N, C-alpha and C positions, 0 to 999 in steps of 0.2 A: 096384166098377163095371166091367163088362166092356167090351170092343172091340164095337162095333155095327157090323155089315155092312150098308151101304145097300142098299135094294131096288129104288128108283126115283129120279129126279131130283128130284121133291118132297120126298122124305125129306131128300136131300142139303140143298136149298136151306133147308129148315126148321132142319137142324142147324147151318147157317153163321149163319141168323139168329138162332135162339134161344139158341145156346150162347155165354155171356161168353167162354170161353177154348175153342178147339177146336183139335185135330190131325187132318188128313185124311190117312191112308195110302193112297196110290194103288198097287194092287197087281196081279199077274196069277199065275194058277195055275201056270204054267211056270217062275216064277223063284223057286227056292229060297231065294234071300237075302231075298225078303218075309217068309217064315216067321221068319228071324231078327229083323226089324223088328218083327213082330207080338209077338214074345217080348219085345223091349226095351220097346215101349209098354206092354205088360201090367205089366211092373215099373214104369214111370214113373207109370202110373196110382195104383199104390198110395203112390206117394211125393208125387204131386200131384193129390190127389183133385178139386181144383177145375178140372182140364183134362178135357174130353170127348174121345174118341178115336172115330173113325169109320173103316171100311175101305171103299175105293171101288174096285170091280174096273175098272181103266183101259180095257180093250178094251171092256167092255160099255157104259160110259157115255163114249162117244166124244166127244160134244159138250162133256161137261164138261172131260174131259182137254184138248182143244184150247183150250178157253177159258182154261185154266190153264197152257198151254205144258207139258203134261207130255209128255216125250220118251223118258223111260226109267222103268222100275220098279226099286226102290221109289222112290217120291217121297212126302214128307210135307209138306204144306202147314200153315201155323200162321195161326189167324185169332184176331182179338182184337175183340169187339162188331161181328162181322160183317164185318171188314176184313181182307185177307189182308196179314199183316205179316211173315211169314219163310218158308223153305222149307228142305228138306234133300234134296238130290239123290244118290240112291245109298245103299248099305248103309253108312253112315258112324254106327255106334252111339255113339262118343263125342260127335260134333257133335251128333247127335240129342237126346243126354242133355242136353246145355248148352242147346240151343234151347228143349226143353220146360221145363226149369228157369227158363229166362229168360222165358219165356212165362207161366209159373205166377207168378213173380216181379212180372210186369206187371199182375196184375189190379187193376181200379180201386179206388182209395181214394178216401175222403171228401176234399175239399179245401175250403179256406177260401175264399169268394167275396170278391174284391178289387175294388175300384174302379179301381185303377191301370191295368188293362188290359195290365199286362207280358205276361202269357203269350200273350195273344191276339196281341199286335204281334210276339212271338216266333215264333209260330206262322206268322203270315203271312209273316215273313221267310223262314223256312225254306221254306215251300212256293214262294214266288216264286223262291228261288235254285234249287230244284229244277226249277221248269218252265223257267227259263232254261237250265240245263244240257241239259235234254231237248230244247228247240226248237232249240239250237245241237249237238245230237249228231250232225248231218249236214246237207250243204247243202240237201236238200229232205227236209222232215219233214212227215209226215202223221199226224195224230192222228185216229183212226178207230174204228168199232165192230167188232171183230173184227180179222182178219188179212187181208193181201192174198189169201191162198188161201181164206179162209173168212170173207168180210165178214158182219155180223151185221145190216145193214139195206141198204136199197135205196140210200141217198145214198153210203155206203160204197162199196158195189159199183160204182157207176157213177162215182165218182171215181178209184177203181183202174182201172177200164177206159179212161178218159180219159187218166190218166198213162201207162199200158202202151202205148196206141195210138200216143202221140206219144214212145215211147221214152224217157220221163223216168226216171232212176235215182232211188230215193227210199228211206228208211227209215220206218219207223212205229213207232206206239205205240198199243196196244190199250187204250182208256180205260175198257173195261168191266171190268179187271182192277184197277183203281186208282180209287177213288171221289174220293180227294183230289185226284188229277190232272185228272179229269173236272169235279169243280166248280170246282176253282182256276183252271183254265184259262179258263173262261167269263168270270171276273173279271178274270183277268191280261191277256186279250186284247180284253176288252170285245166279245166275240163269242159269243151265247148257245146257238149249236147246232154239232152236229159232222156231218160231218167239218171238220177245220180244216187248212189247207194253209200251210205256211211255207217260205221260200225264203231263203237265207243269214239266218236269224235273224228275218225279218219276216213278219208275217201277210200272206198272200195274200187269204184268205177261204174261202169253202165251196164247194159244187157249183157254184151258179149262176155265180159269178165265175170259176171255173176254166173252166166250160164256155164263157164269154164269152171268156176269154184264149186258149182253144185254138183258137176258131172265128176270131179275128183275127190269130193268129199271135204274141200277145205272150207266150203261155205258154213256147214255146222260147227267145224272147228273154230271158225273165227267169231261166232257168236258168243258174246260174255256169257258166263255160266250164271244161271239164275241165282241171285242172292236172296238171303232171307229178306222178306219183303221189310220188315220193322228196320233192317239195317239200311234197306235202300230208301226208305222214307227219311230216315235219319240223316242220310248223305243229302239227298234232296233238299230238306229243311235247312241245312248248314251250308249249302252250296254257294249261297251270298250271305253277307251279314243281314240283309233285309231279303226276303223271299216271299212272293206271294202267288197262290195257286189258284188259277182262274179259268175261266171257259173261254178258249181262244187265245190269241197273241196279243202282245204288248200293242201292236198297231192294227189288230182286227178282232178286238173283244167279241164275244159270241152271246153275251148277256148283258142286260143294262147294269146289274149288280158289279160286274167285272169291269165294265167300263167307267162306273163311278169310282171304284176303289182305285183304279189307274189314275184317274184325275187328280185323286186326293193325293196319292204318293208324288204324282209330278209336280202339284202345288208345293209340297214339302221340299222339293228339289234335291231328294236324296236319290242316290244310286240304289237300284234294287233289281233282282232277278225274278224271273217268273217262271211257271210251269203250266202249261196247257194241260189240263186234265181231261179233256175232252179225247185226246189222243192216245190216253193210257186208262183203260178201265180199272187195272190192278190198282194203281195210284189212287184213282179216283174213288173206288170203294174203300180202299184200305187206309186212306188218311182220315177218313170219317171215324174210322174206329181207333186209330192210332191217337188222334188229336181228341177223341170225344167231342166232335163237333160237326154237326149233321150236315152243314149246308156250305157252299162256296159262294164268294171267295173266301180264302183263309189266308190271313197275314201273319208272318213271322218275323222276328227280330231276335238275333243272336240265338237262333235255335228254340226260342220260346214262341208259343202262340200269343198273339195279341187278341185275335177275334175275327168276326166279320165285318161286314161293312157297318152296320149300326153301330158297333163298339169303336170302330175308327173313325166314324162320324163324330161320336162323343169326344174321343180323345182330341181330335183336331179342333174342336170348339173350345175344349178346355184349355188347349195348349200343351197337352201332354204328348202328343203324338210325336211332334219333332223330337223330343228329349227322348223318348222310348226308342225312336229309329236311329239316333245318332250317338248314345252313350254307349 
């Protein structure tokens, strides 16, 4: 099976919907490293014939690239049963090889139907934990269709305009890229539509309520007072016993280093919290000074900085990481 170059958006959508396992390579003609990734994917196709591979010219299909947060090439997105499950940013052949292998190994297998409902309960618990993390990722969180720069519906566009007009600092989550969050949040919040605005972890409501609050002056009153940055950073660092500050989310990291450190933490089997620094420029810039550490990701345990990816790798290799995370 050969790599298929996408000719139009309809072909891309059909590939995502119809391919049980799919890798989509977002490329550009001016980036020679994309040729390397094509070669790697061609070899991986021979090893994993159950995985389909498509090539998407990132600058030609701008709307698709924006929808999935493609900010650099090469980027490879992994889909299972039409859902985005993983990504590799950059020309990281070893990581790509591992991710495609993991995708191939995740092919659906027949399962015994059980009346116990254990699996369904577990899945519900997992999604609720994830939703709680997302809702509390920032003091003001907006769940919307698209991004503030590129809203994908009129209601999302209007609520962003209201928040900007009233100078409300907020983070956001694009529900169009994650159907689990899109469907799960409706049940979790008992609110059937989007956008949804949360302040300090509590649901405020949708566009109509936000408009009413803005008109009455209640919106500004509901926004948490901006606290001293160092105090805020200290609270974030100590929000969980183990906290990692990354680019992206636990399920959709936005850089290879963040993806790798999440994999290391998952390998250790410890519970950890995360914070997406891409959604909060104040934290992104401030934490570098606070910790005297210039790059991301950053891993903390018991409120103390352990370091970045290289140090975490060394600690895992020496056996020190497990101890540092659990003591």
